[in-house]
C-alpha positions in Angstrom: 95.6 121.3 105.7 98.9 120.3 104.2 100.8 121.1 107.4 98.4 118.6 109.3 98.5 116.0 106.3 94.9 116.2 105.9 94.0 114.6 102.5 91.6 116.6 100.2 87.9 115.4 100.4 88.5 114.2 104.0 87.5 117.6 105.9 84.0 118.7 106.5 83.4 122.0 107.7 79.9 122.4 109.6 78.5 126.0 109.8 75.3 127.7 110.2 73.5 129.5 107.3 75.1 132.9 107.9 75.8 135.1 104.8 79.4 134.7 105.5 79.2 131.0 104.9 76.8 131.0 101.9 78.7 133.3 99.7 80.1 132.2 96.4 83.7 133.3 97.4 83.5 131.4 100.7 82.2 128.1 98.8 85.0 128.6 96.3 87.6 129.1 98.7 86.6 125.7 100.4 86.0 123.8 97.1 89.5 124.9 95.9 90.9 123.2 99.0 89.1 120.0 98.9 86.9 121.0 101.9 83.3 119.6 102.2 80.9 122.3 103.5 77.7 121.2 105.5 75.3 123.7 106.5 73.0 123.2 109.4 69.2 123.3 108.9 67.4 126.6 108.7 66.4 127.8 112.2 67.5 124.3 113.7 69.9 125.0 116.4 70.1 121.3 117.1 71.9 120.7 114.0 74.8 122.6 115.5 75.0 120.7 118.8 78.2 119.1 118.5 80.1 122.2 117.7 78.0 124.3 120.4 78.9 121.7 122.9 82.5 121.5 122.0 82.9 125.4 121.9 81.4 125.6 125.2 84.0 123.0 126.7 86.6 125.1 124.9 85.5 128.2 126.8 85.1 126.8 130.2 88.4 124.5 130.1 90.6 127.1 128.3 89.6 130.4 126.9 88.0 131.8 130.2 91.0 130.8 132.3 93.5 132.6 130.0 94.8 135.9 129.1 96.3 136.0 125.7 98.4 138.9 124.6 98.6 137.7 120.9 97.1 135.4 118.4 100.4 133.6 118.5 100.3 133.2 122.2 96.8 131.8 122.1 97.7 129.4 119.5 100.6 128.1 121.6 98.8 127.9 124.7 95.9 126.0 123.0 98.2 123.6 121.3 100.2 122.7 124.5 97.0 122.4 126.3 96.9 118.6 125.7 100.2 118.3 127.5 99.4 120.3 130.4 95.8 119.4 131.4 94.3 116.2 132.8 91.3 116.0 130.3 90.0 113.9 127.4 89.1 117.2 125.6 91.2 117.3 122.7 92.3 121.0 122.2 94.6 120.2 119.2 92.0 120.3 116.5 91.8 124.2 117.2 93.5 126.0 114.0 
């Protein structure tokens, strides 16, 4: 967050209710970093509509068209996607 100059308390992470997102350790990790956690409704896929749509577009426009040899290669390719593609889709928000 510091690298991207995001102030504590200004970032919200939306997730489903999977056990990895409801554990005390995960909640503490977010809290220690000033990240708000918003969980979707129980058995309510519509509450995740934004991220499902965003991720679907990411897969169609980037991930399914690439063959990355490492995580660093993937990060570099995704980060540079805004410079090389004519699209309004913002890949720069991907960590």
